[in-house]
N, C-alpha and C positions, 0 to 999 in steps of 0.2 A: 504494500500500500504506500502511496505517496502522501506526504504531508501537504495538503492543499494550501495552507497558509504560508508555509516556507517556500513552496514552489511559486506561489503568486508574488511573494516578496522578491524573489530572485528575478522573475520575469519582469516585474515592474522596474527593478534596478537597471536591467538591460535596456528597457524602454527609455529611461531617463538619459542614459548615455547616448542612445540613438537620437533622441530628440535634441539634445545639446549639440551633437555633431551636425544635425540638420540645420539648426539655427545658425551655427557658426558658418556653415557653407552658404546659407542665404545671404550673409553679410560679406563673406570673403569672395565667393564666386557663385553668384546667382545663376550664371550661364551653365556652369557645371551641374548644379542642382537641377536646373530645367532640363538639360540634356539627359541626365540620369532618369528623371521621371518619364521623359519621352521614350527612352529606350525600353522602359517597363511596359508602356502602353503602346503596343505596336501599331494598331490600326486606327488610332485616333490622333488627330492633329491638335496638339496642346497649344499651338501658337496663339490661337484666339483667346486662350485663358491666361496667357502670359501677362504679368502685371509688373508695374514698377513700384508697387507698394512695399515699403520697408516696415517690417513688423515692429511695433513698439513694445516696451517692457510689459505692459499690461496684457496685450494679446499673446505674447510669448508665454507669460506665466499661466494664463488661462488655458492655452493650448497644452502646456506641460501637465497641468493638473488633470485636465480631461483625458488626455492620451494615456497617462499613467494610471488614472483611475479606471478607465475602461479596460486597459490591459490587465490590471489586478483582478477586477471582477470577472472578466472572461476566463482568465487562467484559473482562478479559484473555482468557478463554476464547472469548468472542464475537468479539473482534477477531482473535484467532489463527485461529479457524475461518473467518472472513470472508476473511482474507488467503490462507489455504490454498485455499479454494474459488474465489476470484476469479482465481486463476492460470489 
């Protein structure tokens, strides 16, 4: 059995790191970040969605909290369901 709380904490920590790297990339090299996203979405042209908006501290914090929260809840729910069904 996996410990759902510990696993969710670990996954949320990794999400924090990914989020911080993403924010740094948006400031340092927004073109690299855009091209990376475009390479993941093969059949859609993201050029129309491209923006010159630079995120402010409030929007970055809100994004961090919601992304990490959703990651934690999703991981906890997945592991709890796995443990229940694995019995």
